[in-house]
C-alpha positions as CSV (number, residue, x, y, z in Angstrom):
1,M,0.0,0.0,0.0
2,L,1.3,3.5,-1.0
3,R,0.9,6.7,0.9
4,L,2.1,10.3,0.7
5,V,4.1,11.9,3.5
6,A,3.9,15.7,3.5
7,Y,6.6,17.8,5.3
8,A,4.7,20.9,6.2
9,P,5.5,23.9,8.4
10,N,3.1,22.6,11.1
11,G,4.4,19.1,11.1
12,V,4.4,15.8,9.2
13,K,1.1,14.8,7.6
14,R,0.4,11.4,6.0
15,F,-2.3,10.7,3.4
16,A,-3.3,7.1,2.4
17,L,-3.7,6.6,-1.4
18,D,-6.9,4.6,-1.2
19,R,-8.4,5.8,-4.5
20,S,-7.3,5.7,-8.1
21,E,-7.2,9.5,-8.5
22,L,-6.5,12.2,-5.9
23,L,-6.5,15.9,-6.2
24,I,-3.6,17.8,-4.5
25,G,-3.8,21.4,-3.6
26,S,-4.8,24.1,-1.0
27,G,-8.5,24.1,-1.9
28,D,-11.3,22.7,0.3
29,D,-12.3,20.1,-2.2
30,C,-8.8,18.5,-2.5
31,D,-8.2,15.0,-1.4
32,V,-4.7,15.9,-0.2
33,Q,-5.3,19.4,1.2
34,L,-2.1,21.5,1.8
35,P,-3.2,25.1,2.7
36,F,0.3,26.6,2.6
37,A,2.1,29.3,0.7
38,G,3.1,28.3,-2.8
39,V,0.4,25.6,-3.2
40,A,-2.3,26.4,-5.8
41,A,-6.0,25.6,-5.1
42,A,-5.7,22.7,-7.5
43,H,-2.0,22.1,-7.9
44,A,-1.6,18.5,-9.2
45,R,-3.4,15.2,-9.7
46,L,-2.1,11.8,-8.6
47,H,-3.1,8.6,-10.4
48,V,-2.7,5.3,-8.5
49,Q,-3.2,1.9,-10.1
50,G,-2.0,-1.2,-8.3
51,G,1.4,-0.5,-6.9
52,R,2.2,2.3,-9.4
53,A,1.7,6.0,-9.1
54,E,1.9,9.0,-11.5
55,V,1.7,12.7,-10.9
56,S,0.6,15.4,-13.4
57,D,0.7,19.2,-13.1
58,L,-2.6,21.1,-13.4
59,G,-1.0,24.2,-14.8
60,S,0.1,25.7,-11.5
61,R,2.3,28.8,-11.5
62,K,5.2,27.2,-9.5
63,G,4.8,23.8,-11.2
64,V,5.6,20.3,-9.9
65,L,9.2,19.1,-9.2
66,V,10.0,15.4,-9.0
67,N,13.5,14.7,-7.5
68,G,14.5,18.3,-8.3
69,E,13.3,18.3,-12.0
70,R,10.2,20.2,-13.2
71,V,7.7,17.9,-14.9
72,R,4.3,18.0,-16.5
73,R,3.7,14.4,-16.0
74,A,6.0,11.7,-14.4
75,A,5.8,8.2,-13.1
76,L,6.8,7.8,-9.5
77,E,8.8,5.3,-7.5
78,V,8.9,4.7,-3.8
79,L,10.9,7.4,-1.9
80,D,10.6,9.9,-4.8
81,E,10.4,13.5,-3.7
82,I,7.6,15.7,-5.0
83,R,7.8,19.5,-4.5
84,L,4.7,21.7,-4.6
85,G,5.9,25.2,-3.9
86,S,7.6,25.0,-0.5
87,I,6.0,21.7,0.5
88,A,7.9,18.4,0.1
89,L,5.9,15.2,-0.4
90,L,7.4,11.8,-0.2
91,L,5.9,8.6,-1.7
92,E,6.5,5.7,0.6
93,E,5.3,2.1,0.9
94,V,3.5,1.0,4.0
95,V,4.3,-2.5,5.2
96,Q,1.6,-4.1,7.5
97,E,3.2,-5.4,10.6
98,E,1.9,-7.4,13.5
99,A,1.2,-5.4,16.5
100,V,3.8,-5.9,19.1
101,T,3.0,-5.3,22.8
102,A,5.7,-4.4,25.1
103,D,5.6,-4.5,28.9
104,A,6.2,-1.2,30.6
105,P,9.9,-0.7,31.2
106,S,10.9,-1.9,34.6
107,R,14.0,-1.2,36.6
108,R,16.6,-3.9,36.0
109,P,17.6,-5.7,39.2
110,A,21.1,-5.4,40.4
111,P,23.3,-8.4,39.2
112,Q,24.1,-11.1,41.7
113,S,27.4,-12.9,42.2
114,V,27.7,-16.2,40.4
115,M,31.4,-16.6,41.1
116,S,32.7,-20.1,42.0
117,P,36.1,-21.7,42.2
118,Q,35.6,-23.2,38.7
119,R,34.7,-19.8,37.2
120,M,37.6,-18.2,39.0
121,L,40.0,-20.7,37.4
122,E,38.5,-20.0,34.0
123,H,39.1,-16.2,34.5
124,L,42.7,-16.8,35.5
125,A,43.2,-19.0,32.4
126,S,41.8,-16.3,30.2
127,V,44.1,-13.6,31.6
128,S,47.1,-16.0,31.3
129,A,46.3,-16.5,27.6
130,W,46.1,-12.7,27.2
131,V,49.5,-12.2,29.0
132,L,51.2,-14.8,26.8
133,A,49.7,-13.5,23.6
134,D,51.8,-11.3,21.4
135,R,49.7,-9.4,18.8
136,A,47.6,-12.5,18.5
137,S,45.1,-11.6,21.2
138,S,41.5,-11.3,20.0
139,T,40.3,-9.3,23.1
140,T,41.3,-6.7,25.6
141,L,42.2,-6.8,29.2
142,E,39.3,-4.5,29.9
143,S,36.7,-6.9,28.5
144,L,38.3,-9.8,30.5
145,M,38.2,-7.8,33.8
146,S,34.6,-6.6,33.0
147,E,33.5,-10.2,32.7
148,L,35.2,-11.1,36.0
149,L,33.5,-8.2,37.8
150,L,30.1,-9.2,36.4
151,D,30.5,-12.7,37.7
152,F,31.2,-11.1,41.1
153,G,28.0,-9.2,40.8
154,G,29.7,-5.9,39.9
155,G,32.5,-3.8,41.4
156,V,35.6,-1.9,40.7
157,L,39.3,-2.9,40.3
158,F,42.3,-0.6,40.7
159,L,45.9,-1.3,40.1
160,F,48.2,1.5,41.4
161,Q,51.9,1.8,40.6
162,G,54.7,3.6,42.4
163,E,55.2,5.2,45.8
164,Q,52.8,8.0,44.8
165,Q,50.2,5.4,43.8
166,G,49.4,6.5,40.2
167,I,46.7,4.5,38.5
168,K,48.1,1.9,36.1
169,F,44.9,0.2,35.3
170,V,41.2,0.6,36.4
171,V,37.9,-1.0,35.3
172,A,34.5,-0.7,36.9
173,S,31.1,-2.3,36.1
174,E,29.4,1.1,36.9
175,A,30.9,4.4,36.0
176,R,30.0,6.0,39.3
177,W,32.5,3.8,41.1
178,L,35.5,5.2,39.2
179,R,35.4,8.2,41.5
180,N,36.0,6.1,44.7
181,G,39.8,5.5,44.3
182,D,40.6,7.8,47.2
183,Q,38.0,6.2,49.4
184,L,39.5,2.8,48.8
185,L,43.1,4.0,49.3
186,L,42.1,5.4,52.7
187,Q,40.6,2.1,53.7
188,A,43.7,0.3,52.4
189,K,46.0,2.3,54.6
190,G,43.8,1.7,57.6
191,G,43.6,-2.1,57.0
192,A,47.1,-2.8,55.7
193,A,48.5,-3.8,59.1
194,D,48.1,-7.0,61.0
195,G,47.2,-7.1,64.7
196,D,50.9,-6.9,65.7
197,G,51.5,-3.9,63.5
198,T,53.5,-5.6,60.8
199,P,52.5,-4.7,57.2
200,S,50.5,-7.3,55.4
201,R,51.1,-8.1,51.7
202,L,47.7,-9.7,51.1
203,W,44.5,-8.9,53.1
204,Q,40.7,-8.7,53.0
205,M,38.3,-6.6,54.9
206,D,34.7,-5.4,55.0
207,G,34.6,-1.8,53.8
208,R,32.6,0.7,51.8
209,L,32.3,1.5,48.1
210,D,30.6,4.8,47.6
211,Q,27.5,4.5,49.9
212,E,27.4,0.7,49.9
213,D,28.9,-2.0,52.1
214,A,31.5,-3.9,50.1
215,W,34.1,-6.8,50.5
216,L,37.6,-5.5,49.8
217,A,40.6,-7.6,48.6
218,M,44.0,-5.9,48.5
219,R,47.6,-6.8,47.8
220,S,50.8,-4.8,48.0
221,F,53.7,-6.3,46.0
222,Q,56.8,-5.7,43.9
223,A,57.0,-6.7,40.2
224,L,60.0,-5.9,37.9
225,D,61.4,-3.6,40.6
226,R,58.2,-1.6,40.7
227,P,55.8,-1.3,43.7
228,Y,52.2,-2.0,43.0
229,L,48.9,-1.9,45.0
230,F,46.0,-4.1,43.9
231,I,42.5,-3.2,45.2
232,L,39.2,-5.0,44.4
233,A,35.9,-3.8,45.8
234,L,32.8,-6.0,45.5
235,P,29.5,-4.7,46.9
236,R,27.5,-7.9,46.1
237,F,30.0,-10.7,47.0
238,R,30.9,-12.1,50.4
239,P,33.2,-15.1,50.9
240,G,31.4,-18.2,52.0
241,S,32.7,-21.8,51.9
242,W,35.6,-20.6,49.8
243,S,37.8,-17.5,49.5
244,P,39.0,-16.1,46.2
245,L,41.9,-14.2,47.9
246,P,44.8,-16.5,46.8
247,A,43.4,-16.5,43.2
248,L,43.2,-12.7,43.3
249,A,46.8,-12.5,44.4
250,T,47.7,-14.5,41.3
251,L,45.5,-12.2,39.2
252,A,47.4,-9.1,40.5
253,D,50.7,-10.7,39.3
254,Q,49.2,-11.4,35.9
255,L,47.9,-7.8,35.5
256,S,51.3,-6.2,36.3
257,L,53.2,-8.6,34.0
258,G,50.7,-8.4,31.2
259,L,50.5,-4.6,31.2
260,V,54.2,-4.4,30.9
261,H,54.2,-7.0,28.1
262,H,51.4,-5.2,26.2
263,V,52.5,-1.7,26.9
264,G,50.6,0.7,24.6
265,Q,48.4,-2.0,23.3
266,Y,45.0,-0.9,24.7
267,E,43.0,-1.4,21.5
268,P,41.8,-4.8,20.4
269,I,44.3,-6.7,18.2
270,L,42.8,-8.3,15.1
271,F,42.9,-12.0,14.3
272,G,45.5,-12.9,11.7
273,G,43.3,-15.6,10.0
274,R,40.3,-15.5,7.8
275,Q,37.7,-12.9,8.9
276,Q,34.3,-14.3,9.7
277,S,31.4,-12.3,8.3
278,T,29.9,-11.7,11.8
279,E,33.1,-10.4,13.3
280,L,33.8,-6.7,13.3
281,A,37.4,-6.0,12.5
282,L,38.3,-2.8,14.3
283,A,40.4,-0.3,12.4
284,P,43.9,0.4,13.8
285,G,43.8,3.3,16.3
286,L,40.1,2.8,17.2
287,V,39.7,2.3,21.0
288,V,36.2,1.3,21.9
289,G,36.0,0.2,25.5
290,E,33.3,-1.8,27.4
291,S,30.5,0.8,27.8
292,T,27.0,-0.2,27.0
293,A,26.5,2.7,24.6
294,M,29.6,1.8,22.6
295,K,28.7,-1.9,22.6
296,D,25.3,-1.1,21.2
297,A,26.9,1.0,18.4
298,L,29.2,-1.8,17.5
299,D,26.4,-4.4,17.5
300,Q,24.5,-2.2,15.0
301,L,27.6,-2.0,12.8
302,R,28.1,-5.7,13.1
303,A,24.5,-6.3,11.8
304,A,25.3,-4.2,8.7
305,I,28.6,-5.9,7.7
306,D,27.4,-7.9,4.7
307,Q,24.0,-6.2,4.0
308,P,23.8,-4.5,0.6
309,I,22.7,-1.2,2.1
310,H,24.1,2.2,2.7
311,V,24.9,3.2,6.3
312,L,24.6,6.5,8.1
313,L,26.8,7.2,11.2
314,R,25.1,9.9,13.2
315,G,26.8,11.7,16.1
316,E,28.7,14.8,17.3
317,A,32.0,15.9,15.8
318,G,35.1,14.2,17.1
319,L,33.8,10.7,17.6
320,S,36.1,8.7,15.2
321,K,33.3,8.1,12.8
322,E,35.8,7.6,10.0
323,L,37.5,4.8,11.9
324,L,34.1,3.2,12.5
325,A,33.4,3.4,8.7
326,R,36.8,1.9,8.0
327,S,36.0,-0.9,10.5
328,L,32.8,-1.7,8.6
329,H,34.7,-1.8,5.4
330,L,37.5,-4.1,6.8
331,S,34.8,-6.5,8.1
332,G,32.8,-7.1,4.9
333,Q,33.2,-8.7,1.5
334,R,34.7,-5.5,0.1
335,R,37.7,-5.3,2.4
336,Q,40.2,-6.1,-0.4
337,E,38.9,-3.1,-2.4
338,P,39.6,0.6,-1.9
339,F,38.3,2.6,1.1
340,V,38.1,6.3,0.0
341,V,37.2,9.3,2.1
342,A,35.4,12.3,0.6
343,R,34.7,15.5,2.6
344,C,31.5,17.4,1.9
345,Q,32.7,20.7,3.2
346,G,35.8,22.9,3.2
347,G,35.7,23.9,-0.5
348,T,33.7,25.6,-3.1
349,E,30.8,23.8,-4.8
350,A,32.9,23.3,-8.0
351,Q,35.8,21.8,-6.0
352,I,33.7,19.4,-4.1
353,E,31.9,18.4,-7.3
354,A,35.2,17.7,-9.1
355,D,36.5,15.8,-6.1
356,L,33.5,13.6,-5.8
357,F,32.4,13.0,-9.5
358,G,35.6,13.8,-11.4
359,A,36.1,16.4,-14.2
360,E,37.3,16.5,-17.7
361,V,39.0,19.6,-19.2
362,M,40.5,20.2,-22.6
363,G,44.3,20.0,-22.8
364,R,46.7,20.9,-25.6
365,A,46.5,17.5,-27.4
366,E,43.7,15.6,-25.7
367,P,41.2,16.0,-22.8
368,L,42.7,15.8,-19.3
369,V,40.6,13.6,-17.0
370,R,40.6,13.9,-13.2
371,E,39.2,10.8,-11.6
372,G,36.6,11.4,-8.9
373,K,36.4,9.6,-5.6
374,L,33.3,7.8,-6.6
375,L,35.2,6.1,-9.4
376,A,38.3,5.6,-7.3
377,A,36.2,3.7,-4.8
378,D,34.7,1.4,-7.4
379,G,34.2,-2.1,-5.9
380,G,34.9,-0.8,-2.4
381,T,33.5,1.8,0.1
382,L,33.2,5.6,-0.1
383,Y,32.9,7.4,3.2
384,L,31.1,10.8,2.9
385,E,32.0,12.9,5.9
386,D,29.5,15.6,7.1
387,I,27.0,14.8,4.4
388,E,24.6,17.4,5.7
389,D,27.0,20.1,4.3
390,L,26.9,18.8,0.7
391,P,25.5,21.6,-1.5
392,L,22.0,21.1,-2.8
393,P,23.0,20.9,-6.5
394,L,25.4,18.1,-5.7
395,Q,22.8,16.3,-3.6
396,D,20.8,16.1,-6.9
397,R,23.8,14.6,-8.7
398,L,24.3,12.1,-5.9
399,V,20.7,11.0,-6.1
400,R,21.0,10.5,-9.8
401,F,24.1,8.4,-9.3
402,M,22.4,6.3,-6.6
403,R,19.5,5.7,-9.1
404,S,21.6,4.9,-12.2
405,G,24.9,3.5,-10.7
406,R,26.8,5.7,-13.2
407,V,29.2,8.5,-12.6
408,E,29.2,11.5,-15.1
409,P,32.4,13.6,-14.7
410,V,32.0,17.4,-14.9
411,D,32.0,18.6,-18.6
412,S,32.2,15.0,-19.9
413,L,29.8,13.1,-22.1
414,R,30.7,9.6,-20.8
415,A,29.1,7.8,-17.9
416,D,31.2,5.2,-16.1
417,P,29.4,2.4,-14.2
418,V,30.4,2.2,-10.6
419,D,29.7,-0.3,-7.8
420,V,30.3,1.3,-4.5
421,R,28.9,1.2,-1.0
422,L,28.2,4.5,0.6
423,V,28.9,5.1,4.3
424,A,28.0,8.7,5.3
425,S,28.3,10.6,8.6
426,C,26.4,13.6,9.9
427,R,26.4,15.7,13.0
428,R,22.7,16.7,12.7
429,P,19.6,14.5,11.8
430,L,19.1,14.6,8.1
431,E,15.3,14.8,8.6
432,D,15.7,18.1,10.4
433,E,17.9,19.4,7.6
434,A,15.3,18.4,5.0
435,A,12.5,20.1,7.0
436,R,14.5,23.3,6.8
437,D,14.9,22.9,3.0
438,R,18.7,22.3,3.3
439,F,18.7,18.7,2.3
440,R,16.8,16.5,-0.1
441,I,14.3,14.3,1.7
442,D,14.7,11.4,-0.8
443,L,18.5,11.5,-0.4
444,A,18.0,11.5,3.4
445,Y,15.9,8.3,3.1
446,R,18.4,6.6,0.7
447,L,21.4,7.3,3.0
448,S,19.4,6.4,6.1
449,Q,18.8,2.7,5.1
450,F,20.7,1.8,8.2
451,V,21.5,4.4,10.9
452,V,24.1,3.9,13.7
453,E,24.0,6.3,16.6
454,V,27.6,7.0,17.7
455,P,27.6,8.0,21.4
456,A,29.4,11.0,22.7
457,L,32.1,10.7,25.4
458,R,29.8,11.9,28.1
459,A,27.5,8.9,27.3
460,R,30.3,6.4,27.8
461,R,32.1,7.5,30.9
462,E,33.1,3.8,31.7
463,D,35.5,4.0,28.8
464,L,37.3,7.2,29.9
465,P,40.0,5.4,32.0
466,L,40.8,3.2,29.0
467,L,40.9,6.1,26.6
468,I,43.0,8.2,28.9
469,Q,45.5,5.4,29.6
470,A,45.7,4.6,25.9
471,T,46.5,8.2,25.1
472,V,49.0,8.5,27.9
473,N,50.8,5.4,26.6
474,R,50.9,6.7,23.0
475,C,52.2,10.1,24.1
476,C,54.9,8.5,26.3
477,H,56.1,6.4,23.4
478,E,56.1,9.4,21.1
479,T,58.1,11.5,23.6
480,N,60.2,8.6,25.0
481,K,59.1,9.7,28.4
482,R,58.2,7.4,31.4
483,I,55.7,8.6,34.0
484,Q,54.0,6.7,36.8
485,G,50.4,6.8,35.7
486,I,47.9,9.2,37.0
487,T,46.7,10.0,40.5
488,V,43.2,9.2,41.8
489,Q,42.3,12.9,42.1
490,A,43.3,13.7,38.5
491,L,41.5,10.6,37.1
492,E,38.4,11.6,39.0
493,A,38.4,15.1,37.6
494,L,39.0,13.8,34.1
495,A,36.2,11.3,34.5
496,V,33.7,14.0,35.6
497,Y,34.5,16.4,32.7
498,D,32.0,16.3,29.8
499,Y,34.4,16.8,26.8
500,P,32.2,18.9,24.5
501,G,35.0,18.4,21.9
502,N,34.9,14.6,22.4
503,L,38.0,12.6,21.5
504,P,40.2,15.4,20.0
505,E,39.7,17.5,23.2
506,L,40.5,14.5,25.4
507,E,43.7,13.8,23.4
508,N,44.8,17.4,23.6
509,I,44.2,17.5,27.3
510,V,46.1,14.3,28.0
511,R,49.0,15.1,25.6
512,R,49.5,18.4,27.5
513,L,49.5,16.6,30.8
514,V,52.2,14.2,29.6
515,Y,54.3,17.1,28.5
516,L,53.9,18.9,31.9
517,C,54.4,15.8,34.0
518,P,58.0,15.3,35.3
519,S,59.6,11.9,34.4
520,G,59.1,9.3,37.1
521,R,56.1,11.1,38.6
522,P,52.3,10.6,38.1
523,I,50.0,13.1,36.5
524,N,48.4,15.0,39.4
525,E,45.4,17.3,39.8
526,S,47.4,20.6,39.8
527,M,48.4,20.0,36.1
528,L,44.8,19.8,34.9
529,P,43.3,22.7,32.9
530,E,41.0,25.0,34.9
531,T,37.9,23.9,33.0
532,V,38.5,20.3,34.1
533,R,39.1,21.2,37.7
534,M,36.0,23.3,37.8
535,A,34.0,20.4,36.4
536,K,35.1,18.3,39.4
537,V,34.1,21.1,41.8
538,K,30.6,21.2,40.2
539,G,30.4,17.4,40.5
540,L,30.8,17.7,44.2
541,R,27.6,19.6,44.5
542,P,24.7,17.4,45.6
543,K,21.8,16.8,43.2
544,M,18.5,18.3,44.4
545,S,16.1,15.7,45.5
546,S,12.5,15.9,44.6
547,D,11.3,16.4,48.2
548,L,14.0,19.1,48.9
549,S,14.7,17.6,52.3
550,L,17.0,20.1,54.0
551,D,18.6,17.5,56.3
552,K,19.4,15.3,53.3
553,L,20.9,18.2,51.3
554,I,23.0,19.4,54.2
555,G,24.2,15.8,54.9
556,E,25.2,15.4,51.2
557,C,27.1,18.7,51.3
558,E,29.0,17.7,54.5
559,R,29.9,14.3,53.1
560,A,31.2,15.8,49.9
561,A,33.2,18.5,51.7
562,I,34.8,15.9,54.1
563,R,35.8,13.7,51.3
564,E,37.4,16.5,49.3
565,A,39.2,17.7,52.5
566,L,40.6,14.2,53.1
567,Q,41.7,14.0,49.5
568,R,43.5,17.3,49.7
569,S,45.2,16.3,52.9
570,H,46.1,12.8,51.6
571,G,44.0,11.1,54.4
572,N,45.5,13.2,57.3
573,K,42.5,13.9,59.6
574,S,44.2,16.9,61.4
575,G,44.9,18.5,58.0
576,A,41.4,17.9,56.8
577,A,40.0,19.3,60.0
578,R,42.0,22.5,59.5
579,L,40.7,22.9,56.0
580,L,37.1,22.5,57.2
581,G,37.5,24.8,60.2
582,L,36.7,22.0,62.6
583,S,38.5,20.4,65.5
584,R,39.9,16.9,65.0
585,N,37.3,15.4,67.3
586,G,34.5,17.3,65.5
587,L,35.7,15.9,62.2
588,A,35.8,12.4,63.7
589,M,32.2,12.7,64.9
590,K,30.9,13.9,61.5
591,M,32.8,11.1,59.8
592,A,31.2,8.6,62.1
593,R,27.8,10.1,61.5
594,H,28.1,9.9,57.7
595,G,29.7,6.4,57.7
596,L,33.1,7.7,56.3
C-alpha cells in the first residue's frame, strides 16, 4: 500500500492513497489538502493503479518538481520526492506489521554474584592467555576484567603503581565507582597492618564502596622492581565456603606482567586468520572500551557488515566516525577493495563536485581527466564525511548516481558504471535538515537505510580510564618519556568532565598533561586545565532531591566536603579538620555520623 508523507510547516502529515485518482492542492475540495504558501488551489493530480503512481501538473504557477526536476507528468517510484511550492511530499510504501505489545519498562535488578572456584580458574586461564599473547590476542584486558566483575555481581578494580600510587589500570562495572579510588586508598591504609602492627602483603576486609557495604581484597607487591597496590571492591559478594583471595593475588601478578608486556596495546588486536562475516574488524587506532553505549553501536555496525545497504553514522563531531566506517569496510566482503574518504565541506561547490564526481578539461592535445572519488572507490566503500553540508545541486547529482549507478564527470559526455557502498556521517539529523529545505528528503531516506547512533564521550564514561591510559601510553612512546600513571584525584576530575569536543579534546588535554608531568612522577590534579578542575568542583555539589529535604541536602554537602578535604590532605585527619575549620574530634564525629 502506498501513501504520501507531507513535510509541512506545522508538522508531518500522512495521506493514504486509497483511491485511483486524488487531487492535491490548497482548496477545500482537494483529497490531499495543503493550505500553505506556494500551493495552488488545484495544484496536481495523482493517479494510482496497483502499486504504481503517476503525478501530473494542473498548470500551477510554480509547477511540480520530482526529484528536483520540473515535470508536466511523471511516473513515481517509492521514496521519490515531489515539491509543490515550499512543501515536500514523499511517496512511501506501508508494510503491514503485526502489533507488538511491550511491557512497561521496569527497573533492571542489580546483578548477583555467580562466582565459583571453577569460574575463577576460568578467568585466570583467560588472563594467562592474554598475558602470553603477542599481537595474536583477540580481546582486551578491559573486557576480561569486566566479565570477572560481572561474575562477582559488579564492582571496581584498581591497580596502582609507584610510591605515589598513580593508577596503572582501572575498570568498573558502573561508571560512578570510578570516583572512589581515594576512598579505597584510605581504607587500604587503615587495614594494611596485622594485629601486631606488621605490614601485610595480602589482606581482605569489610569496607565501603561509595555508599554501599563492600568486600575489599587488597595486595601490595613488587614486580619488575616496581611497587604495585591491587584493590578490588565488590558490593554484592561475600566469601562463604571458599575465599578467592589466593586467586586474586595471582591475578594481581598477571595484571602487572601483562600490562608491561602489552604496553601501549590498549586497543583490540585483530585475528590474523580469515575474517568471519559476523566479526567486526576494528580499524587500527580505534579504542572502543566496554561501555553499553559503545557496545550497542558496535552491535549495530556488526549487523550491517554484509548487508547490501548504505549506512549513516550519526553523532557529534570528534567521535572517530571515519574509523568506524573503516572498520565496517574491513569487516565485509569489500575489504580487499579501496576505502576512499570524501569530505563534503571545506571547499567551493565546484571543487567538491570535481573531487566527488571527477572532471574533464581540454588539454593541448587531448582532454585531461581527473578521476573522482566515486570512481576511485569502485568495488569498495566511499565514506562521505559531514554529508549534511553537501551543496543542494550536488545532492541532486548524488541522487542520480544512486539511481543509475553511473558517474558522469563534470563537462564530460561519458558515464562510467560504478559499484560502491556509501557510508556517510552527519552531525545533525538529516530529517531536520530536510525540514529546513537544506537537504533533499529522498537523499536522506536513501542514505538512512541503516542508521548507527555513535555515542558522545559523556555517554560512555566507563571508557574514559581506558581512553585516557591509551592516550598516555601513546604520548609517552612518542616523547620517549616514562611517567608513573595518573593520581586518583586527577583521574576523578577527568572522568567528571563532559568533553564537549569529544576525542580530539581528550587527546589534547592528555597530551598536554604528559608534556607537563616530570619523568618518574604521576600526573596530578594541579596539572589539569582550569575547565577540568571546575567540572570536578561542580560534580561535588549534591543533586537536588524531589522532596527538597533540607537535612538530606546538608548531609550530602557535608559528606562531599569531608571527602574533598581528606583527599587534599592525603588522608590526614588533622589537616582535613583545619581545611574544614573543625577540631579533629569534631571531624571524627561527623565522619562517624556519615559512615566515612
